[in-house]
C-alpha positions as CSV (number, residue, x, y, z in Angstrom):
1,M,62.2,125.3,163.4
2,T,61.8,126.5,159.8
3,E,58.6,128.4,159.1
4,T,56.7,127.3,156.0
5,R,55.1,130.1,154.1
6,P,51.8,129.5,152.3
7,E,52.0,129.8,148.6
8,A,51.3,133.3,147.3
9,K,48.2,133.8,145.2
10,F,48.2,136.1,142.2
11,S,45.3,138.1,140.9
12,W,44.5,140.4,138.0
13,F,42.4,143.5,137.4
14,I,39.2,144.2,135.5
15,P,39.6,147.6,133.8
16,I,36.0,148.9,134.1
17,D,37.4,152.4,133.1
18,G,38.8,150.9,129.9
19,D,42.6,150.6,129.2
20,G,45.2,150.7,126.4
21,A,48.8,150.4,125.5
22,H,49.8,154.0,126.4
23,I,50.0,155.9,129.7
24,G,48.5,159.3,130.1
25,T,45.8,159.3,127.5
26,V,42.4,161.0,128.2
27,Q,40.4,158.3,126.4
28,A,40.7,154.6,126.6
29,E,42.1,152.9,123.6
30,R,40.1,149.9,124.6
31,P,36.7,150.9,126.0
32,P,35.2,148.8,128.8
33,T,32.7,146.9,126.7
34,F,31.4,143.5,127.9
35,D,33.1,141.8,125.0
36,Y,36.5,143.2,125.9
37,L,36.2,142.6,129.6
38,R,35.0,139.1,128.9
39,D,38.2,138.5,127.0
40,V,40.3,139.9,129.9
41,V,38.7,137.7,132.5
42,Q,38.7,134.5,130.4
43,T,42.3,135.0,129.5
44,A,43.2,135.5,133.2
45,E,41.3,132.3,134.1
46,D,43.1,130.4,131.3
47,E,46.4,131.7,132.6
48,G,45.7,130.4,136.1
49,Y,45.2,133.6,138.1
50,Y,43.5,133.2,141.5
51,S,41.0,136.1,141.3
52,L,40.1,139.3,139.6
53,L,39.7,142.7,141.4
54,I,36.9,144.8,140.0
55,P,37.0,148.3,141.4
56,T,34.2,150.7,142.3
57,R,33.7,154.3,141.4
58,F,31.0,156.7,140.2
59,A,33.0,158.4,137.3
60,N,35.9,157.2,135.2
61,G,39.0,157.3,137.4
62,L,41.7,156.5,134.8
63,F,40.7,158.7,131.9
64,D,38.5,161.7,131.4
65,E,35.8,161.6,134.0
66,G,33.1,161.6,131.3
67,E,34.5,158.6,129.5
68,P,32.6,155.2,129.6
69,L,32.6,153.4,132.9
70,A,31.2,149.9,133.4
71,E,29.1,149.6,136.6
72,T,30.8,147.3,139.1
73,W,28.2,144.8,140.3
74,T,26.4,144.4,137.0
75,M,29.6,143.7,135.1
76,A,30.9,141.3,137.8
77,T,27.6,139.3,137.6
78,A,27.8,139.1,133.8
79,L,31.5,138.1,133.9
80,A,31.0,135.5,136.6
81,A,28.5,133.8,134.3
82,V,31.1,133.3,131.6
83,T,33.9,131.9,133.8
84,S,34.0,128.7,135.9
85,R,37.1,128.8,138.2
86,I,38.5,132.2,138.8
87,R,37.3,134.2,141.8
88,F,36.0,137.8,141.8
89,L,37.0,140.4,144.4
90,I,34.3,143.0,144.0
91,A,34.8,146.4,145.5
92,L,31.9,148.0,147.4
93,R,31.3,151.3,149.1
94,P,28.9,150.9,152.1
95,G,26.2,153.5,152.2
96,F,24.7,153.3,148.7
97,I,23.0,149.9,149.0
98,S,21.2,148.7,152.2
99,P,23.1,145.9,154.0
100,G,20.0,143.7,154.0
101,L,19.6,144.0,150.2
102,F,23.3,143.7,149.6
103,A,23.6,140.5,151.6
104,Q,21.0,138.9,149.4
105,M,22.7,140.2,146.2
106,A,26.1,138.8,147.3
107,A,24.6,135.5,148.4
108,T,22.8,135.1,145.1
109,L,25.9,135.9,143.0
110,D,27.9,133.6,145.2
111,Q,25.4,130.8,144.5
112,I,25.4,131.6,140.7
113,S,29.2,131.6,140.6
114,G,29.7,128.4,142.7
115,G,31.2,130.3,145.7
116,R,33.7,132.5,143.8
117,I,32.8,135.9,145.3
118,D,34.8,138.0,147.8
119,I,34.2,141.6,148.8
120,N,36.6,144.5,148.9
121,I,35.1,147.1,151.3
122,V,36.1,150.7,150.4
123,P,35.0,153.2,153.0
124,G,37.0,156.0,151.2
125,G,37.9,156.5,147.6
126,I,38.4,159.1,145.0
127,Q,38.0,162.6,146.3
128,G,34.6,164.0,145.4
129,D,33.2,160.7,144.2
130,F,30.8,160.3,147.1
131,E,29.4,163.8,146.6
132,R,28.5,162.9,143.0
133,L,25.7,160.8,144.3
134,G,24.7,163.2,147.1
135,E,26.6,161.5,149.9
136,E,28.4,163.7,152.4
137,S,30.0,162.0,155.4
138,D,33.3,162.3,157.2
139,H,36.0,159.7,157.6
140,E,34.9,158.5,161.0
141,H,31.3,158.1,159.9
142,R,32.3,156.1,156.9
143,Y,34.4,153.6,158.8
144,A,31.8,153.2,161.6
145,R,29.2,152.5,158.9
146,A,31.4,150.1,157.1
147,E,32.0,148.1,160.3
148,E,28.2,147.7,160.9
149,F,27.7,146.9,157.2
150,I,30.1,143.9,157.4
151,A,28.7,142.7,160.7
152,A,25.1,142.9,159.4
153,C,26.0,140.9,156.3
154,R,27.7,138.2,158.3
155,T,24.7,138.1,160.7
156,L,22.3,137.5,157.7
157,W,24.6,134.8,156.2
158,E,24.7,132.7,159.4
159,S,21.4,131.0,158.8
160,P,18.1,131.4,156.9
161,E,16.1,132.4,160.0
162,P,14.9,136.0,160.3
163,K,17.7,138.3,161.7
164,S,17.7,141.6,163.5
165,F,20.6,144.0,163.9
166,E,20.6,147.2,165.9
167,G,23.5,149.6,165.2
168,E,23.9,153.4,164.9
169,H,24.1,153.2,161.1
170,V,22.5,149.8,160.2
171,R,19.2,148.4,161.4
172,L,17.5,145.1,160.4
173,N,14.2,143.9,161.8
174,G,13.4,140.3,160.9
175,A,15.4,140.4,157.7
176,F,16.0,137.2,155.6
177,C,18.8,136.0,153.4
178,S,17.9,132.6,151.9
179,P,19.7,130.9,150.3
180,G,22.8,132.1,151.9
181,P,26.3,132.1,150.2
182,V,28.2,128.9,149.5
183,G,30.1,127.5,152.4
184,D,31.6,130.1,154.7
185,G,30.6,132.9,152.3
186,P,32.6,135.7,150.7
187,K,35.8,136.9,152.4
188,F,36.1,140.6,153.2
189,Y,39.2,142.5,152.1
190,L,40.0,146.0,153.4
191,G,42.9,148.4,152.8
192,G,43.9,151.8,154.2
193,A,46.7,153.2,156.3
194,S,44.8,155.2,158.9
195,D,44.2,154.0,162.5
196,A,40.5,153.6,161.6
197,A,41.3,151.5,158.6
198,L,43.7,149.2,160.4
199,G,41.4,148.8,163.4
200,L,38.5,147.9,161.1
201,A,40.7,145.4,159.2
202,G,41.7,143.8,162.4
203,R,38.2,143.4,163.7
204,Q,36.3,142.6,160.5
205,S,38.4,141.8,157.5
206,D,39.8,138.5,156.4
207,V,42.5,140.1,154.2
208,Y,44.4,143.4,154.8
209,L,45.4,145.0,151.5
210,A,48.2,147.6,150.8
211,W,49.8,149.1,147.8
212,I,53.2,147.4,147.2
213,L,56.1,149.4,148.5
214,P,59.7,148.7,149.5
215,Q,59.9,146.3,152.4
216,D,61.1,148.9,155.0
217,V,58.0,151.0,154.2
218,L,55.4,148.2,153.8
219,G,56.6,146.1,156.7
220,P,55.4,148.5,159.4
221,F,51.9,148.6,157.9
222,F,51.7,144.9,158.1
223,D,53.1,144.8,161.6
224,R,50.4,147.3,162.7
225,A,47.7,145.2,161.0
226,R,49.0,142.0,162.8
227,V,48.6,143.8,166.1
228,K,45.1,144.8,165.3
229,F,44.2,141.2,164.2
230,A,45.7,139.9,167.4
231,E,43.8,142.4,169.6
232,S,40.6,140.9,168.2
233,G,41.8,137.3,168.6
234,R,42.0,136.8,164.9
235,T,44.6,135.9,162.3
236,G,44.4,137.7,159.0
237,S,46.0,137.3,155.6
238,F,47.7,140.0,153.7
239,G,47.7,141.2,150.1
240,M,49.6,143.7,148.0
241,R,48.5,145.6,144.9
242,T,50.6,147.2,142.2
243,H,50.6,148.4,138.6
244,L,52.9,146.9,136.1
245,V,54.7,148.7,133.3
246,V,55.4,146.0,130.7
247,R,57.8,146.6,127.8
248,D,60.2,144.4,125.9
249,T,63.2,145.4,128.0
250,E,63.7,146.6,131.6
251,A,65.2,149.9,130.2
252,E,62.2,150.6,128.1
253,A,59.9,150.0,131.1
254,W,61.8,152.4,133.3
255,S,61.9,155.0,130.6
256,C,58.1,155.3,130.9
257,C,58.3,156.2,134.6
258,P,59.5,159.9,134.4
259,R,56.7,160.6,132.0
260,Q,54.1,159.0,134.3
261,R,55.4,161.0,137.3
262,L,54.9,164.2,135.3
263,R,51.4,163.2,134.2
264,S,50.4,162.5,137.8
265,G,50.4,166.2,138.5
266,S,51.4,166.0,142.1
267,S,53.8,168.7,143.4
268,E,56.0,166.0,145.0
269,A,56.3,164.1,141.7
270,L,57.0,167.3,139.8
271,R,59.8,168.4,142.2
272,S,61.5,165.0,142.4
273,P,64.0,164.0,139.7
274,E,64.0,160.4,141.0
275,P,61.2,158.0,142.0
276,P,60.2,158.3,145.7
277,W,62.1,155.1,146.4
278,S,65.3,153.8,144.8
279,V,65.0,152.0,141.5
280,S,66.6,148.9,143.0
281,A,63.8,148.7,145.6
282,H,61.2,148.5,142.9
283,R,62.9,145.9,140.7
284,P,61.1,142.6,140.5
285,G,62.5,140.2,143.0
286,S,64.7,142.7,144.8
287,S,63.0,142.4,148.2
288,K,61.6,139.5,150.2
289,T,58.0,139.1,151.3
290,T,57.1,140.9,154.5
291,G,55.1,138.2,156.2
292,S,54.2,134.5,156.4
293,E,50.6,134.9,155.3
294,P,49.4,134.3,151.7
295,T,49.8,137.2,149.4
296,Y,46.8,138.1,147.3
297,G,48.5,140.2,144.6
298,T,46.4,142.2,142.2
299,A,48.0,143.9,139.2
300,S,47.0,145.9,136.2
301,P,49.3,146.5,133.2
302,R,50.4,150.0,132.1
């Protein structure tokens, strides 16, 4: 019997750090103003993209750290109000907003947008970013807290009655969330390659995310995630994220890659004269999809 694969869904990226036409600059050629980001999201909607990923961080992560950075939730709310069809995948780091308050925030934005909100849970992130806001916690603590955060939100979204939740990191005592989100509410997306990340994805996420890699590298991550979903009696979907280098010709696009490896500053990149995987493995269309689930691709141009 031939297996029918669900149609892949393609998403775009909201550049809250700013962006531009060149790689490796310390300042954004296009700052992350509301007017510019509105143009990005409305163009993506007009072109038929499924959703928009809006990241989260506490200092500019693409240019000089002190460069302008649009705050994630405020900008997502404003941009949802000037669109009508495209979804928003909003990144969130548990620990900086109480789950009870966040459940209300997400439900309200979901109502405003007509049910177009999903949540990308990010227990980790850029090194040193948590400490900027006085948060010091280890890997295990962050993932345990993230699991309770998701569970508490879902508990509050079940019905308008008062809810209680007793966890090690999250506690609710007669908390309300009314009105709740539209329909079944936001989906939770989660990435990460550690055992803790894969376990949390299997127990709590709706979509497991990974950076796009050659199939022989990416496949085992998805296989491990499928096992974790199955252990929890659940079936998940899978997504891949990549950056695109867009030029008039393929040769011009590849010519940018050595310069980008040097700018990355990693010792591995500086030692290697070639990309970490073969050029052919990275060519568009050179490998098949790794699973039967929908692919929620997110991309940003470079």
